[in-house]
Backbone as a ProteinNet text record, in pm:
[ID]
protein_1_A
[PRIMARY]
MAKRAAAGKGGVVISQEILALVKGNNAIKGPEVMAALREKFPKTPFNDASCQVAYANARKKLGLTRTVAKRPIGASSSAKKSSYVPASSTPVASGAASVDLIGLLQAAKALLQHCNGDAAVAVTALKQIAALQMN
[TERTIARY]
-10997.3	-10872	-10773.3	-10656.5	-10556.1	-10488.7	-10451.2	-10377.8	-10233.5	-10178	-10038	-9963.4	-9841.6	-9758.6	-9708.6	-9726.1	-9680.6	-9530.1	-9464.8	-9318.3	-9272.7	-9347.3	-9309.8	-9332.1	-9408.1	-9437.4	-9355.2	-9252.6	-9163.1	-9224	-9318.1	-9377.2	-9479.5	-9541.8	-9640	-9779.7	-9855.2	-9996.2	-10075.4	-10127.9	-10190.3	-10310.2	-10394.3	-10515	-10480	-10374.3	-10333.9	-10277.8	-10202.4	-10147.5	-10260.1	-10357.6	-10469.5	-10552.8	-10575.3	-10649.6	-10578.6	-10446.7	-10370.4	-10381.9	-10380	-10394.4	-10531.6	-10634.5	-10770.9	-10793.1	-10734.3	-10744.7	-10678.3	-10567.3	-10495.1	-10568	-10642.9	-10713.7	-10845.9	-10955.3	-11086.8	-11133.5	-11088.4	-11135.9	-11053.3	-10958.8	-10872.9	-10955.5	-10926.1	-10996.3	-10914.3	-10978.7	-10914.2	-10787.5	-10790.3	-10668.1	-10554.9	-10591.7	-10490.6	-10426.7	-10506.4	-10453.7	-10353.3	-10388.9	-10298.7	-10169	-10179.1	-10058.9	-9970.9	-10033.4	-9955.6	-9887.1	-9955.9	-9895.3	-9776.8	-9794.9	-9685.3	-9566.5	-9593.6	-9485.6	-9412.8	-9488.5	-9430.6	-9355.6	-9408.7	-9346.5	-9325.9	-9221.1	-9205.8	-9174.1	-9112.8	-9074.1	-9177.8	-9285.9	-9387.1	-9500.2	-9533.3	-9648.3	-9778.9	-9880.6	-10009.4	-10118.5	-10212.8	-10331.5	-10433.7	-10465.6	-10554.8	-10692.7	-10746.4	-10880.8	-10882.5	-10783.1	-10782.8	-10755.1	-10679.4	-10655.7	-10784.1	-10864.8	-10991.9	-11087.7	-11085	-11168.8	-11122	-10992.2	-10937.7	-10971.5	-10968.5	-11003.5	-11150.5	-11239.7	-11382.3	-11406.3	-11338.5	-11355	-11302.9	-11193.8	-11139.3	-11236.6	-11295.8	-11392.9	-11516.5	-11558.7	-11674.2	-11641.4	-11520.3	-11479.2	-11473.6	-11434.6	-11425.7	-11558.9	-11661.6	-11793.7	-11804.5	-11724.6	-11725.5	-11822.1	-11884.1	-11980.9	-12116	-12217.2	-12350.9	-12406.7	-12485.1	-12546	-12685.1	-12712.8	-12842.5	-12914.6	-13035.1	-13111.8	-13155.9	-13146.4	-13190.3	-13341.2	-13396	-13539.6	-13575.3	-13692.7	-13734.6	-13749.5	-13734.8	-13748.5	-13890.7	-13903.3	-14033.8	-14079.1	-14016.5	-14053.4	-13985.2	-14056	-13996.4	-14028.6	-13952.2	-13973.2	-14103.7	-14163.8	-14291.3	-14275	-14152.3	-14129.9	-14145.3	-14117.5	-14127.9	-14272.2	-14355.4	-14494.2	-14573.5	-14663	-14746.8	-14892.6	-14969.8	-15110.8	-15195	-15133	-15204.1	-15271.2	-15401.4	-15475.6	-15536.4	-15500.9	-15554.7	-15705.2	-15776.5	-15920.9	-15952.9	-16054.1	-16096.9	-16248.7	-16306.8	-16451.8	-16506.8	-16419.2	-16465.2	-16492.6	-16583.7	-16611.8	-16486.8	-16469.6	-16355	-16402.1	-16332.8	-16370	-16331.9	-16428.7	-16403.8	-16468.6	-16387.7	-16443.4	-16522.9	-16644	-16726.3	-16804.7	-16836.6	-16917.1	-16829.3	-16871.5	-16798.3	-16867.6	-16786.9	-16836.6	-16824.8	-16929.9	-16927.1	-16857.4	-16737.9	-16656.1	-16722.5	-16782.9	-16849.8	-16967.9	-17043.5	-17156.3	-17109.6	-16996.8	-16940.6	-16896.7	-16833.3	-16790.8	-16910.5	-17015.9	-17136.4	-17201	-17197	-17251.2	-17166.9	-17036	-16948.1	-16975.2	-16999	-17031.5	-17163	-17261	-17390.6	-17374.3	-17289.4	-17264.1	-17199.6	-17103.8	-17039.1	-17138.3	-17225.5	-17326.1	-17420.3	-17456.1	-17544.7	-17477.2	-17342.4	-17266.1	-17218.3	-17274.9	-17240.3	-17091.7	-17034.9	-16896.3	-16791.5	-16833.5	-16738.6	-16693.1	-16569.5	-16517.7	-16501.4	-16468.8	-16449.9	-16580.9	-16691.5	-16822.1	-16855.8	-16823.9	-16850.6	-16768.1	-16642.8	-16556.2	-16608.5	-16651.6	-16707.3	-16830.4	-16915	-17036.1	-16999.8	-16901.2	-16858.4	-16797.2	-16722.7	-16663.2	-16770.8	-16876	-16985.1	-17058.5	-17076.9	-17143.4	-17057.3	-16926.8	-16836.8	-16838.4	-16848.9	-16853.2	-16980.9	-17088.4	-17215.2	-17213.1	-17116.8	-17100.7	-17225.2	-17271	-17386.7	-17339.3	-17419.3	-17387.1	-17470.5
707.1	749.5	634.5	664.7	561	519.8	393.1	342.5	389.1	429.6	472.1	404.4	374.4	311.5	419.8	398.7	496.7	487.2	603	604.7	557.1	588.7	548.3	400.5	334.2	192.5	102.6	158.3	76.2	32	107.5	73.8	-36.6	-60.5	-167.4	-109.6	-166	-129.9	-238.9	-202.2	-299.9	-368	-289.9	-348.6	-452.7	-427.9	-526.1	-651.7	-635.4	-751.8	-835.8	-767.3	-839.1	-909.3	-842	-903.9	-1029.6	-1023.5	-1140.8	-1254.9	-1221.2	-1325	-1390.7	-1308.7	-1362.8	-1445.1	-1401.6	-1481	-1617	-1619.3	-1744.4	-1839.4	-1784.7	-1868.2	-1800.2	-1851.6	-1790.1	-1800.7	-1898.8	-1922.9	-1848.9	-1766.5	-1697.3	-1593.7	-1580	-1487.7	-1359.2	-1255.6	-1125.7	-1130	-1192.4	-1198.8	-1276.4	-1376.7	-1453.2	-1366.8	-1278.8	-1187.1	-1092.4	-1039.2	-947.2	-1018.4	-1141.3	-1216.6	-1241.8	-1273.9	-1297.7	-1170.1	-1057.1	-929.8	-894.3	-916.1	-884.5	-977.3	-1100.9	-1195.6	-1158.8	-1116.8	-1083.1	-949.6	-852.1	-719.6	-687.1	-743.9	-730.2	-588.1	-505.6	-371.7	-265.9	-305.3	-210.2	-203.2	-81.7	-68.2	-70.7	-138.9	-149.6	-92.7	-25.4	22.2	-91.9	-147.6	-263.9	-233	-115.7	-81.7	-74	-8.7	2.9	-132.3	-218	-352.4	-435	-419.9	-491.8	-442.8	-312	-257.2	-310.6	-314.4	-367.1	-515.3	-589.8	-731.8	-749.6	-668.2	-677.5	-639.5	-536.7	-494.5	-600.6	-666.3	-771.8	-888.9	-928.4	-1037.7	-999.9	-873.8	-828	-827.5	-782.9	-777.1	-916.7	-1016.6	-1153.5	-1227.6	-1161.4	-1223.7	-1326.1	-1311.6	-1408.9	-1370.6	-1255.5	-1214.1	-1198.9	-1201.4	-1176.4	-1055.5	-979.2	-861.1	-897.1	-868.9	-896.9	-764.1	-755.3	-631.6	-609.1	-485.3	-452.5	-444.8	-479.4	-467.5	-320.7	-280.9	-142.6	-113.5	11.9	51.7	22	-37.2	-69.8	-210.4	-274.9	-412.5	-506	-604.2	-702.3	-840.7	-936.3	-1073	-1127.5	-1219.3	-1276	-1366.2	-1411.1	-1496.9	-1419.1	-1289.8	-1208.9	-1175.1	-1164.3	-1128.4	-1251.7	-1232.9	-1342.2	-1302.6	-1391.8	-1362.7	-1413.5	-1457.3	-1509.6	-1396	-1408.4	-1312.1	-1388.7	-1355.3	-1430.9	-1409.4	-1518.5	-1511.9	-1472.4	-1391.7	-1353.6	-1349.6	-1351.8	-1351.6	-1210.2	-1110.1	-972.1	-927.3	-832.2	-781.5	-714.1	-728.7	-673.1	-554.6	-442	-323.5	-343.5	-321.7	-337	-218.4	-119.5	-0.1	77.6	118.4	198.2	109.8	-12.8	-100.8	-208	-258.3	-368	-499	-606.6	-737	-832.5	-909.7	-1011.4	-1134	-1163.4	-1270.8	-1407	-1430.6	-1559.1	-1575.3	-1470.7	-1476.1	-1498.9	-1438.5	-1456.7	-1601	-1659.7	-1800.1	-1894.5	-1861.9	-1944.9	-1935.3	-1816.5	-1799.9	-1877.3	-1877.6	-1953.4	-2102.5	-2147.4	-2289.1	-2325.3	-2236.3	-2261.9	-2264.5	-2175.7	-2175.3	-2306.3	-2356.6	-2484.3	-2600.2	-2596.5	-2702.2	-2696.4	-2575.8	-2559.4	-2607.1	-2594.6	-2638	-2782.2	-2857.2	-2997.5	-3014.4	-2917.3	-2927.5	-2898.6	-2855.1	-2826.7	-2681.1	-2660.7	-2526.1	-2449.9	-2519.9	-2453.7	-2390	-2458.8	-2404.8	-2283.6	-2292.6	-2181.1	-2058.8	-2079.3	-1967.8	-1905.8	-1989.1	-1937.8	-1853.6	-1899.4	-1823.7	-1689.7	-1689.1	-1563.8	-1468.5	-1520.9	-1436.5	-1375.7	-1453.8	-1400.9	-1291.9	-1310.2	-1205.9	-1079.9	-1097.5	-981.5	-911.1	-987	-928.5	-845.5	-886.6	-811.7	-691.1	-681.9	-575.1	-560.4	-673.4	-671.5	-658.6	-595.8	-582.1	-672.8
5996.8	6052.6	6039.4	5993.9	5969.5	6099.2	6107	6223	6211.5	6322	6318.7	6432.3	6406.8	6508.4	6601.7	6730.6	6828.5	6842.2	6838.1	6846.5	6983.5	7087.5	7222.8	7248.3	7165.3	7187.2	7095.9	7037.3	6956.6	6825.3	6771.6	6642.9	6648.9	6764.6	6781.5	6761.9	6668.7	6652.3	6723.6	6839.7	6928.8	6863.2	6795.2	6736	6629.8	6552.9	6451.3	6515.8	6622.6	6693.7	6754	6813.6	6875.6	6768	6655.8	6546.1	6495.6	6486.1	6442.1	6543.8	6674	6777.1	6771.5	6753.3	6750.2	6623.2	6511.3	6387.9	6405.4	6477.7	6499.4	6591.5	6688.9	6785.7	6819.2	6764.5	6786.6	6930.8	7004.2	7139.9	7245.5	7205.6	7301.3	7378.4	7506.8	7594.2	7610.2	7663.2	7681.5	7765.2	7883.2	7963.8	7895.1	7817	7743.5	7634.8	7573.1	7472.8	7538.1	7654.9	7725.5	7763.4	7809.7	7847.1	7724	7611.1	7489.4	7441.5	7453.3	7413.3	7503.4	7633.2	7726.1	7705.5	7665.6	7638.4	7508.9	7408.7	7278.5	7282.9	7359.9	7371.5	7520.1	7582.3	7727.4	7774.4	7693.5	7737	7701.3	7637.1	7592.8	7694.7	7741.9	7833.7	7753.9	7807	7740	7828.8	7767.5	7838	7831.8	7947.6	7951.9	7892	7921.5	7872.5	7720.1	7660.7	7515.3	7449.7	7517.6	7463.4	7464.9	7569.3	7575.9	7467.3	7440.2	7333.7	7198.4	7177.4	7051.8	7037.2	7147.3	7146.6	7106	7166.8	7134	6988	6941.5	6801.9	6704.9	6740.9	6654.8	6646	6758.3	6757.3	6675.4	6686.3	6609.9	6460.2	6426.4	6286.7	6223.8	6302.7	6253.3	6261.6	6316.8	6326	6436.3	6542.1	6651.3	6763.2	6752	6853.3	6787.5	6868.1	6816.5	6889	6820	6877.4	6924.7	7050	7107.5	7123.3	7069.3	7077.5	7221.1	7263.8	7398.8	7403	7519.5	7537.5	7555.5	7510.6	7532	7680.9	7716.4	7856.3	7901.8	8017.3	8072.1	8040.1	7943.7	7910.6	8009	8052.1	8142.7	8091.3	8138.6	8092.3	8147.8	8074.9	8117	8238.6	8264.3	8380.3	8509.9	8506	8626.8	8658.5	8555.8	8577.4	8619	8709	8753.4	8734.1	8678.7	8658.2	8774.6	8882.1	8997.2	9072.1	9092.7	9171.2	9287	9409.5	9522.8	9536.7	9558.9	9575.7	9718.9	9733.8	9868.7	9869.9	9986.8	9996.9	9999.5	9997.6	9998.2	9855.9	9838	9704.2	9645.2	9515	9445.7	9363.3	9374.6	9298.1	9152	9064.7	8921.6	8851.8	8819.3	8757.2	8859.3	8822.4	8911.7	9009.2	8969.5	9053	9115.3	9231	9293.5	9258.5	9248.5	9206.9	9324.8	9348.7	9453.4	9396	9446.6	9391.4	9409.7	9524.3	9548.5	9452.2	9433	9340.3	9197.5	9164.1	9030.7	9009.1	9111.2	9101.3	9092.5	9165.3	9158.1	9020.4	8959.1	8824.5	8723.3	8742	8653	8666.1	8789.4	8812.2	8743	8752.3	8687.3	8535.2	8481.3	8337.1	8293.4	8370	8336.4	8343.8	8442.9	8452.3	8332.5	8288.3	8173.4	8044.3	8039.1	7920.7	7934.6	8029.6	8054.5	8089.3	8158.5	8204.2	8098.4	7979.8	7871.7	7883.2	7928	7950.5	7819.3	7710.8	7581.7	7534.7	7553.6	7514.9	7601.8	7731	7822.3	7784.2	7749.1	7708.5	7580	7486	7360.2	7387	7476.6	7510	7572.7	7660.2	7723.9	7622.5	7526.8	7423	7334.1	7304.6	7223.1	7297.3	7426.6	7508	7509.9	7525.7	7527.1	7392	7282.8	7149.7	7130.6	7193.7	7185.6	7277.4	7364.9	7462.2	7548.1	7600.5	7688.4	7831.7	7912.5	8055.1	8136.6
[MASK]
+++++++++++++++++++++++++++++++++++++++++++++++++++++++++++++++++++++++++++++++++++++++++++++++++++++++++++++++++++++++++++++++++++++++

């Protein structure tokens, strides 16, 4: 659609004026653009919302903005999620069977003692057991 000068606005094409202002000064802000337009055309009424849209479009056209992809619905930042699970002495339900947390910690301690305190070896052993799908 072609741009046309509005007869009621004295032949002013707002988007072209705003584009010229932004080309002249890349750091100009929206309110400063409106003030410059009102100073340049004092008798012309301007729609603030359409001027802000023209300002945003001019900055986009000149490559002064960056587009940030939106996160998918339901995705949240990892900073909000916490992996902290409070320890308690009561059994914790895990699937169909309940697990004795104290007994589990004692078994982990025994595994570390058997691995001479090397946690990496203990983790490797647990991963191998999980890979075998043993219960």
